[in-house]
N, C-alpha and C positions, 0 to 999 in steps of 0.2 A: 693563624690566630683562631679561627673557628674550630679547626681540628683539635687544637690544644684545649679549648674550652669544652668541647664534646668529650674528649678523653678524661678531663678532670671530673666532669659530671658523672660519666659512666663509672669511673673508679670510686667516686663518692657513693654512688647508688649501690655498687657491689659491696662496699664496706657496710653500708647501712643494711642491706639485705642479709648479709652474714650475721650482723649483730642481732637483727630481728629473729632469725632462725635460731641462733644460739640462745636467745632469751626464751623462746618457745620451748626448746629442749630443756633448759634449766627449770622452767615452770612445770613441765611434765614430770621431771625428776622430783621436784619439791612436793608435788601433789601425789607422790608415790605411784606414778603411772608410767612404769618402765616400758610398757607395750607401745605407747604413743611415742615415747622418746626414741626407742629403737627403730620404730617405723620411720620416723623423720630422718634418722641417721642413715638407714638403708636407702631411703629415697635420695638423699644427698650423695651417697656413695655411688649410686648408679646400679644397684642390684648385684647379683652374683655372676661370677665368671662361668662360662659354659665349659666345664672341664671335659666334656665329651669330645671336643675338637682339639684338645692339646695333644701334640704328637708324642709318641713314646718310642723307646729304642728296642730293637730286637737284641738277640744274644750277641750279635756281632757289633753292636753299637750304631747300626744304621737307623735313621729316623723312619718311623712308620706313620704316614699321614693318612692313609686310606683307612676308613672305619672298619672294613672287614679284616684287614691285616692287624689292626689294633686289637680287635676282638679275639682273633686267634692267638695273638701274643699274650693277652690276659689269661685266656684259657690255659695256654701252655705254662705260664708262670704259676698260676694257682694250682695246677696239677702237680707241678714240681714241689711246691711247698706244702701242699695238703695231703699228698699221697704218701703215706707212711706204710712201708711193707714190713709188717711184723707178724709173728706167729704167737698167738696167745694160747697158753696151756690152761685148760679148764681146771686142772687140779690146783693151780696157783690161785685162781679166783676163789675156789672153795676154801682156801686157807685164810682168806681175809676175814678178820673178825668183824662182825656187825656190831657197831656200838649200841649199847643199850642206855636208855635214859632212866633216871631215877623215878620211882613211883610217884613222888610229889609232882615232878615235872609232867609226867604222863597224865596225871589227874588234872593238872592245870590246862593242858592242851585239849583234853576231852571235854572240858566245860564249855558252855556256850559263851560268847563274848559278853562281858559286862557292859552296862549302859555307859559307864565312864570311858571305856575303850572306844565305843562308837563315837562318843562326844569328842574325844581327843583326835580320832581319825578324821572327823569332819573339820576340825580346826586346822588340820594339816593339809587339807585339800587346797590346791592352787585355785586362786580366784580367776574368774574369766575363762575357766575351762569346763567343758562338758564331757565328763568321763564316759557317758553312755551314748547310745544311738538315739535317745529321746531329746537330746540337746538341752537337758536340764543342767544349768551351770551350777557350780559349787556355791556361787553367791546366793542363788535361790534357796538351796538347801540350808545354808548357814543362816539366812534371814528367818527361817522357820523356827529357829531356836529349839526349845525342849520338845514341843509337840512333834516336830519332824524327826528329831533324834530318837524319841520314843517309838515313833512309827517305824523308822528304819531298824531300830533294835529289835522290834517284834518280828520283822521280816527275817532278819539275820538269825534270830533264835529259832524261828520256824524252819528255816533252811538247815540250820545246824542239827536240829533234832531229827528231822525227817530225812536228812541227807539227800535232798532233792531240790534242784533249782527250779525257779519259776520260768516258764517259757514266755518269750515276748509275743 
């Protein structure tokens, strides 16, 4: 009798827990916060499998469970598929025509990037990501609006004209 009651309550609590978690995931998705939603799903799923310990087969079909043997088999396999023995004749390479681009396209590529292009590039940056080593997220740059876009544009134009990058 008590065992049945305990099992019923445990089952009810498990169902309640999964409903709560599902609602939290749905809320995160509705708030356009996929990072939180995926983190919750990964937590529930139990993480990633460790593929380093999965046995592989040698050429004869025998399973290799030793890490050293697996490493040698991978080396052997990659050498087989990546080693291409060919002889390249230099005169053939010289016969390949180098494509030329029209003058208008060359002029467009030689111009420094316009302010509109910098603005569009900033809009396309992924939120919550820090592209550089200074940990400045795209959200901070986007929040600065026109002053930040103008400041970045001036830096890009300077680099473009001088053909020299700024050292950190």
